[in-house]
C-alpha positions in Angstrom: -0.3 32.1 3.2 3.4 31.5 3.9 2.6 30.6 7.5 1.2 27.2 6.4 4.1 26.5 4.0 6.2 24.3 6.4 3.2 22.1 7.1 2.3 21.9 3.4 5.9 20.8 2.7 5.7 18.1 5.4 2.4 16.8 4.0 3.8 16.8 0.5 6.9 14.8 1.6 4.7 12.2 3.2 2.6 11.8 0.1 5.6 12.0 -2.2 7.5 9.2 -0.6 4.5 6.9 -1.0 4.4 7.8 -4.7 8.1 7.2 -4.9 8.0 3.6 -3.5 5.1 2.7 -5.8 6.8 4.3 -8.7 9.8 2.0 -8.1 7.6 -1.0 -9.0 6.6 0.6 -12.3 10.1 1.5 -13.2 11.7 -1.9 -12.3 9.3 -3.8 -14.5 9.7 -1.3 -17.4 13.4 -1.4 -17.1 13.4 -5.1 -17.8 10.3 -5.9 -19.8 9.7 -2.4 -21.3 6.0 -2.5 -20.6 3.9 -0.6 -18.1 2.4 -2.9 -15.4 -0.8 -1.0 -14.9 -1.9 -3.7 -12.3 0.8 -2.4 -9.9 -1.6 0.1 -8.4 -4.0 -2.7 -7.5 -1.1 -4.6 -5.9 -0.8 -1.5 -3.7 -4.5 -1.7 -3.0 -4.4 -5.4 -2.1 -1.5 -4.6 0.4 -3.7 -2.0 2.1 -6.6 -4.4 2.4 -4.3 -7.3 3.7 -2.8 -5.0 6.3 -6.2 -3.7 7.4 -7.7 -7.2 7.6 -4.8 -8.4 9.6 -5.3 -5.6 12.1 -9.1 -6.0 12.1 -8.9 -9.8 12.8 -6.2 -9.3 15.4 -8.3 -6.6 17.1 -11.4 -8.8 17.1 -9.4 -11.6 18.7 -8.0 -9.3 21.3 -4.4 -9.8 20.1 -3.7 -6.1 19.7 -4.4 -5.4 23.4 -1.2 -4.9 25.2 0.9 -5.5 22.1 3.5 -2.9 21.2 2.1 -1.0 18.3 5.5 -1.1 16.5 5.6 -4.9 16.8 2.0 -5.1 15.4 3.0 -2.8 12.6 6.0 -4.8 11.6 4.1 -8.1 11.7 1.4 -6.5 9.5 3.9 -5.1 7.1 5.7 -8.5 6.7 2.5 -10.4 6.1 1.3 -7.8 3.5 4.7 -7.8 1.8 4.8 -11.6 1.6 1.3 -11.9 0.2 1.5 -9.1 -2.3 5.0 -10.3 -3.4 3.5 -13.8 -4.0 0.6 -12.2 -5.9 3.0 -10.3 -8.1 4.9 -13.4 -9.0 1.6 -15.2 -9.7 0.4 -12.4 -12.0 3.7 -12.5 -13.9 3.5 -16.2 -14.4 -0.1 -16.4 -15.5 -0.8 -13.0 -17.2 2.5 -11.8 -18.5 5.0 -14.6 -19.2 2.9 -16.3 -21.9 2.7 -13.0 -23.7 6.4 -12.1 -23.5 6.9 -12.4 -27.2 3.7 -10.7 -28.2 3.4 -7.1 -29.5 3.6 -4.6 -26.6 0.0 -3.7 -26.7 -1.0 -7.2 -25.8 0.6 -7.4 -22.3 -0.6 -3.8 -21.7 -4.2 -4.9 -22.3 -3.5 -8.0 -20.0 -2.3 -5.7 -17.3 -5.4 -3.5 -17.5 -7.5 -6.6 -17.3 -5.6 -7.9 -14.2 -6.2 -4.4 -12.6 -9.9 -4.6 -13.0 -10.0 -8.2 -11.9 -8.2 -7.4 -8.7 -10.5 -4.5 -8.0 -13.6 -6.7 -8.4 -12.1 -9.6 -6.4 -11.4 -7.4 -3.4 -14.8 -5.8 -3.6 -16.5 -9.1 -3.9 -14.6 -10.7 -1.1 -15.0 -7.8 1.3 -18.7 -7.6 0.4 -19.2 -11.2 1.4 -17.0 -11.1 4.5 -18.0 -7.8 5.9 -21.0 -6.7 3.8 -19.0 -3.5 2.9 -15.8 -2.7 1.0 -15.0 0.7 2.5 -13.0 -0.2 5.5 -11.6 1.8 8.4 -8.1 0.7 9.4 -7.3 0.3 13.1 -4.8 3.0 13.8 -1.6 1.9 15.6 0.0 5.4 16.1 -1.2 8.7 17.4 0.3 12.0 18.4 2.8 14.1 16.4 6.4 15.1 16.3 7.1 18.8 16.5 9.6 20.2 14.0 9.5 23.8 15.3 7.8 25.5 12.4 5.7 22.5 11.6 4.5 19.2 13.1 4.4 15.8 11.5 2.1 13.0 12.7 3.9 10.0 14.1 2.3 7.9 11.3 3.6 10.3 8.7 7.1 10.2 10.1 7.0 6.4 10.0 5.9 6.6 6.3 8.9 8.8 5.4 11.4 6.8 7.4 10.3 3.4 6.1 10.0 4.7 2.5 13.6 6.0 2.7 14.8 2.7 4.2 13.1 0.7 1.4 14.5 2.9 -1.3 18.0 2.7 0.1 17.7 -1.1 0.5 16.6 -1.5 -3.1 19.4 0.7 -4.4 22.0 -1.3 -2.5 20.4 -4.6 -3.6 20.5 -3.5 -7.3 24.0 -2.2 -7.2 25.8 -4.6 -4.8 24.3 -8.1 -4.9 24.6 -10.9 -7.5 20.9 -10.9 -8.3 20.9 -7.1 -8.6 23.7 -7.2 -11.1 21.8 -10.0 -13.0 18.7 -7.7 -13.0 20.8 -4.9 -14.6 22.2 -7.3 -17.1 18.7 -8.5 -18.1 17.5 -4.9 -18.4 20.4 -4.2 -20.7 20.0 -7.2 -23.0 18.0 -10.3 -22.2 19.5 -12.5 -25.0 23.1 -11.7 -24.1 22.2 -12.2 -20.4 20.8 -15.6 -21.0 24.0 -16.6 -23.0 25.9 -15.6 -19.8 24.0 -18.3 -17.9 21.7 -15.8 -16.2 18.2 -17.3 -15.7 16.1 -14.6 -17.2 12.8 -16.1 -16.0 14.0 -16.1 -12.4 15.3 -12.5 -12.7 12.0 -11.3 -14.0 10.1 -13.2 -11.3 12.4 -11.6 -8.7 11.7 -8.2 -10.2 7.9 -8.7 -9.7 8.4 -10.2 -6.2 10.4 -7.1 -5.1 8.3 -4.5 -6.8 5.0 -6.1 -5.6 6.3 -6.4 -2.1 7.2 -2.7 -2.0 3.8 -1.8 -3.4 2.1 -3.9 -0.7 4.2 -2.3 2.0 3.2 1.1 0.7 -0.4 0.1 0.9 0.0 -0.6 4.6 1.6 2.8 5.0 -1.2 4.4 3.1 -3.9 2.7 5.3 -2.2 3.7 8.5 -1.7 7.3 7.3 -5.2 7.9 5.9 -7.3 5.5 7.8 -9.9 4.6 5.2 -9.5 2.4 2.2 -11.6 1.0 -0.7 -10.9 -1.2 -3.8 -10.4 1.8 -6.0 -7.5 3.6 -4.1 -5.0 1.9 -6.3 -6.3 3.4 -9.5 -5.6 7.1 -9.0 -2.5 6.6 -6.8 -1.2 4.1 -9.3 -1.6 6.6 -12.1 0.1 9.3 -10.0 3.0 6.9 -9.2 3.3 6.2 -12.9 3.4 10.0 -13.5 6.2 10.2 -10.9 8.1 7.4 -12.7 7.7 9.3 -16.1 8.7 12.6 -14.5 11.9 11.1 -13.1 12.6 8.9 -16.1 10.8 5.6 -16.6 13.2 2.8 -16.0 15.5 4.9 -13.8 15.3 4.0 -10.1 16.8 7.3 -8.9 14.4 9.1 -11.2 11.4 7.3 -9.7 12.4 8.3 -6.2 13.0 12.0 -7.1 9.9 12.1 -9.3 7.7 10.7 -6.6 8.9 13.2 -4.0 8.6 16.1 -6.5 5.1 15.1 -7.5 4.0 14.8 -3.9 5.4 18.3 -3.1 3.8 19.9 -6.2 0.4 18.3 -5.5 0.5 19.4 -1.9 1.5 22.9 -2.8 -1.2 23.1 -5.5 -3.9 21.8 -3.2 -3.0 24.5 -0.6 -2.4 27.5 -2.8 -4.3 27.0 -6.0 -7.5 28.4 -4.5 -6.0 31.6 -3.0 -3.9 32.3 -6.0 -6.8 32.0 -8.4 -9.3 33.9 -6.3 -11.2 30.7 -5.6 -11.7 29.8 -9.3 -9.7 26.6 -8.8 -9.8 24.9 -5.4 -7.9 22.0 -3.9 -10.1 19.5 -5.8 -8.1 20.4 -8.9 -4.9 19.0 -7.5 -5.3 15.8 -9.5 -5.7 17.9 -12.7 -2.4 19.6 -11.8 -0.7 16.3 -11.3 -1.7 14.8 -14.6 -1.0 18.1 -16.4 2.6 17.5 -15.3 2.5 14.1 -17.1 1.3 15.7 -20.3 3.9 18.4 -20.2 6.7 15.9 -19.5 5.6 13.7 -22.4 5.4 16.6 -24.7 8.7 18.4 -23.9 11.0 15.9 -22.1 9.6 12.4 -22.6 12.8 10.8 -21.3 12.1 12.4 -17.9 14.5 14.3 -15.6 17.0 11.4 -15.2 16.3 9.3 -18.2 18.2 9.1 -21.4 16.8 9.2 -24.9 17.6 5.8 -26.4 16.8 3.9 -29.5 14.2 1.2 -29.2 15.6 -2.3 -28.7 15.2 -4.7 -31.5 
């Protein structure tokens, strides 16, 4: 059993970093607006479909032939990030901003409605365009990198490297730039921030732009890593990313990163070892149950998460 442990850890890190980047979108929005954007998982899904469609159309036109796969990947990533970022801004403007002063349950219901709307729009569009909505992504990378005791697919290595780059870039943006400081000020107190000439609407719009762009980029990474996508991939992965954000401390960027990686590792370990340890009573198919059990336990015993702080509700 221990012989497969290095490979299980590598797979867990690949999955965990994807959870971590998506969790950043949840925690950024919660940090400023204090509500859970449950449509964020579908932003991730749209990014996966945008990336796949760009590659399918390019392949049908012969544009991928002779093109460096890294160039094709970067172009696909940029297009997906631009479109999903714009989609996030549009959703904030139409579905959330008019409800900003409403009770918290109202924007939450709106977010769930947007989630189902995006699922059905993608399914309807793909059914018309391709007569199917389960798509196979053209794979740009093959082969693997040997780490001695384990090997990591090239596409998995790219997932980890890009996820780390995006998380570092976001951390530097939040801590070092003028807009990042404004975002922290709005998260602290919107009313006081507006009195200090900070445009709260623009800051919130920027938050959705960045969070949605990161979610869309992760969708492209997911499609390249797993190869097959459908309109429902954002639901479970979005819930797990939310679990990662809660595990680390909702509203805490460092917590979202650590929570995502931890959840990916725990899920990978449970999928590999739950069957042997339970004599076959519980197999790898129960890894989702394990992940959501973590959410329940965290909410019961440490609701502020690993890095969060117990604070009084803002009034």
